[in-house]
Wavefront OBJ file of the C-alpha trace (Angstrom):
o trace
v 74.584 -32.849 49.770
v 71.253 -31.018 48.372
v 67.869 -33.557 47.206
v 67.133 -33.601 43.938
v 63.722 -32.524 42.826
v 61.447 -35.019 42.003
v 60.419 -34.705 38.022
v 56.911 -35.879 37.050
v 57.335 -37.813 33.632
v 53.696 -38.305 32.627
v 53.460 -34.050 32.767
v 56.638 -33.784 31.066
v 55.643 -36.152 28.418
v 52.029 -34.817 28.185
v 54.365 -30.945 27.809
v 56.406 -32.191 25.183
v 53.465 -33.762 22.985
v 51.690 -30.632 23.157
v 54.361 -28.604 22.096
v 55.003 -31.337 19.460
v 51.506 -30.146 18.561
v 51.658 -26.330 18.522
v 55.321 -26.766 16.448
v 52.952 -28.845 13.566
v 49.870 -25.374 13.780
v 52.503 -23.640 13.504
v 53.567 -24.920 9.845
v 50.629 -24.402 8.670
v 49.561 -21.083 7.237
v 45.598 -21.288 7.699
v 46.301 -22.358 11.292
v 48.531 -19.062 12.078
v 45.863 -17.154 10.212
v 43.168 -18.695 12.640
v 45.451 -18.035 15.597
v 45.471 -14.076 15.060
v 41.633 -14.192 15.588
v 41.807 -13.179 19.250
v 38.709 -15.460 20.478
v 40.407 -18.630 18.934
v 43.921 -17.385 20.466
v 42.066 -17.842 23.776
v 40.561 -20.994 23.707
v 43.961 -21.815 22.508
v 45.947 -20.915 25.332
v 43.355 -22.830 27.553
v 43.700 -25.976 25.655
v 47.542 -25.904 25.392
v 47.733 -25.191 29.119
v 50.286 -22.035 28.831
v 49.208 -21.484 31.974
v 50.380 -17.379 31.706
v 54.018 -18.717 30.206
v 53.318 -18.437 26.250
v 54.778 -15.439 25.514
v 57.876 -17.944 25.644
v 56.767 -20.348 22.941
v 54.900 -17.385 21.171
v 57.779 -14.935 20.362
v 55.800 -12.117 22.313
v 56.759 -10.389 25.397
v 54.333 -9.531 28.334
v 51.226 -7.332 27.626
v 52.573 -4.024 27.000
v 54.901 -4.766 24.602
v 55.290 -7.096 21.694
v 58.128 -8.852 19.566
v 55.636 -9.038 16.309
v 54.821 -5.835 14.782
v 53.260 -6.493 11.671
v 50.260 -5.459 10.368
v 46.820 -8.000 11.422
v 46.283 -11.107 9.084
v 43.350 -9.893 5.964
v 40.152 -10.970 7.218
v 41.102 -11.275 10.843
v 38.659 -9.196 13.267
v 41.948 -7.386 14.486
v 42.219 -6.517 11.110
v 38.827 -4.813 10.588
v 39.590 -3.257 14.036
v 42.720 -1.945 12.563
v 40.498 -0.851 9.684
v 38.070 0.512 10.941
v 40.320 2.281 13.567
v 42.563 3.797 10.762
v 39.666 5.627 9.331
v 39.163 7.501 12.752
v 40.947 10.682 12.998
v 42.244 11.936 16.875
v 41.418 10.266 19.593
v 39.078 7.703 19.942
v 36.796 4.501 22.451
v 35.579 1.129 22.359
v 32.052 2.598 21.414
v 33.203 4.940 18.937
v 35.422 2.207 17.126
v 32.334 0.199 17.389
v 29.720 2.481 16.054
v 31.937 3.297 13.396
v 32.530 -0.228 12.852
v 28.514 -0.849 12.497
v 27.941 2.007 10.632
v 30.772 0.240 7.867
v 28.609 -2.511 7.605
v 30.553 -4.871 9.698
v 28.758 -7.587 11.355
v 30.433 -9.169 14.473
v 30.456 -12.849 14.817
v 31.270 -12.717 18.483
v 28.205 -13.219 21.344
v 29.719 -9.884 23.258
v 30.996 -7.492 20.141
v 32.358 -4.964 23.270
v 34.774 -8.083 24.239
v 35.768 -8.829 21.063
v 36.552 -5.424 19.821
v 38.807 -4.758 23.246
v 40.484 -7.758 22.992
v 41.425 -7.066 19.201
v 42.547 -4.043 20.745
v 44.307 -5.254 23.056
v 46.228 -7.385 20.475
v 46.929 -4.352 17.828
v 48.668 -2.052 21.243
v 50.663 -5.125 21.903
v 51.962 -5.202 18.163
v 52.456 -1.513 18.595
v 49.582 -0.599 16.157
v 47.780 1.266 18.823
v 47.990 2.847 22.261
v 46.625 3.717 24.718
v 46.505 7.528 25.808
v 44.043 7.879 28.566
v 43.975 4.651 30.912
v 40.133 4.319 31.814
v 38.104 3.440 35.227
v 34.902 2.245 36.186
v 32.641 3.385 33.324
v 35.315 5.672 31.614
v 37.005 3.621 28.825
v 40.477 3.873 27.796
v 41.012 6.707 25.168
v 43.085 5.500 22.404
v 45.454 6.695 19.404
v 46.340 5.166 16.078
v 50.480 5.017 15.989
v 51.955 6.697 13.290
l 1 2 3 4 5 6 7 8 9 10 11 12 13 14 15 16 17 18 19 20 21 22 23 24 25 26 27 28 29 30 31 32 33 34 35 36 37 38 39 40 41 42 43 44 45 46 47 48 49 50 51 52 53 54 55 56 57 58 59 60 61 62 63 64 65 66 67 68 69 70 71 72 73 74 75 76 77 78 79 80 81 82 83 84 85 86 87 88 89 90 91 92 93 94 95 96 97 98 99 100 101 102 103 104 105 106 107 108 109 110 111 112 113 114 115 116 117 118 119 120 121 122 123 124 125 126 127 128 129 130 131 132 133 134 135 136 137 138 139 140 141 142 143 144 145 146 147 148
């Protein structure tokens, strides 16, 4: 006879409360816009304690693919990166993108703009709006191109 695995009811109740809060947040359009910001989403994932399983709850697959293919919301950091990348012809790296944004008057609110750009590019890659045509390593950066 197989022994049943013990269930920690307290952990289960905590998880249910977190999921109920997530459901409430996702019903609010303003909260959805805020969650589109990669920095806020990262903090949200940490606070929610999804431990790598956010793809199940947030409707996305593992890195490299995404269920969501719509444009990022207007006014978000990811949208600003997307709009700047569209102005670049051909391939680009993160430094070229940063220079283009600064030259166009963009003011970064993140403490480290390169981290914010990397996170936004990752989001755009997951949405299949940009793709990596050369995977960088060490001092050689990834090279990106906009998808058609």
